[in-house]
C-alpha positions, 0 to 999 in steps of 0.5 A: 306186431309179433304174436307168440302162438303155440302150434304144430306144423302139420304140413309144408309146401315149397316156395321158390328155391329157399323158402316154404309155406307151413301150415300150423295147427293152433288152439287160438286160431285153428290153421295158420299159413305162415311164409318162411323166407329163406329157411331152406338155406343151410346157414338159416337156424330155422332150417331144422325147425320148420319141418313137419311135426315141429311143436313149439311156440311160433313167433310170427307177424300174424295176419288173419286173412293172409299168410303170416310171416315167421320170425322164430320158433321155440321148440316145446317137444321133439317127440323123440320116442315117436321119431325113433320108430317107423310104426309110431311115425306112421301113426303120427302121420295118419293122425296129423293128416286126419286132424288137418282134414277136420281142422279145415272144416272146424276151427274149435280149440278142442281139435288142437287139444285132442290132437296134441294130447293124443300125440303126447300120450303116444310119445309117452309110450301108451298104446298108439292104436287105442289112442288113434281110435279114441281120437277118431271117435272124438273127431266124428262129432266135429265132422258132423257124423257122430255116433249115437251112443246113448240109445237105440238108433231106431227106437230110442230104447236105452236098454237091451243093446245088442250091437253097434252098427256102422251102417245105421250109425249107432246102437241097435237094441234087441227089439230092432235087431235084424241081421246086423253084425254082432259086436262084442259087448265089451267092445261096445262098452269100450267104444263109449268109454273112448268117446267120454274119456279125457285123453290127458287123464290116461295113464294106461289102458290094457285091452286085449288085441282082439277087442282093440282090433274089433274096435279099430275095424268098426271105426274103419268101416264107419269112417269109410261109410260116413266121412268120405275121408281117404288118406294115403297115410292110413293105407301106409299105416295098415301095411306097416302095423298090419291093421285091418 
């Protein structure tokens, strides 16, 4: 039986001389491995469609426990804006690699929704660093290392918050503060906003570069401290965009 499933190719592996296996991320089934026979052939119309970042409706013979088989693809979006910029491609590569790591641990539909919504907003021209940080923050909960953004991580106090500590994993209040690095109150407020915001509703977010960079630095340190995820695409992104 042929199934029509919305998805995006997040990686591909050569198979033989003319075939490949693609992994697509979907809302309904999480990650799906698909055998694509003879798609490397120059005469095969699916040759240009079975590449990384292809977002569309995949017509497949779906097999829950084994590789599915590709029949056809209807493209939804080519993400032309992103593909016209090396920097934006670098952001998309990192976001995609991170999403793959999260999706391997968690098949909830929201993983697909967060990822696709982020990519669409970047393609619309919205700030890629801010959107990447929003995605990173939302994924922490699905990695099992979510931040405590409601009260002091040490005593539970919901007032007099003075900083957000990546080593402790949450807010620190004035009474519990020792010598942790002080984070700008505006950055603390925005980090909580990042966590709560619906990405689809974003029309524009104007944040000073110093504040955006402080938030990015905090999330970098938190990911290093708690997730154990180290991606080459993140290092390349830092070089391309001069982050961190």
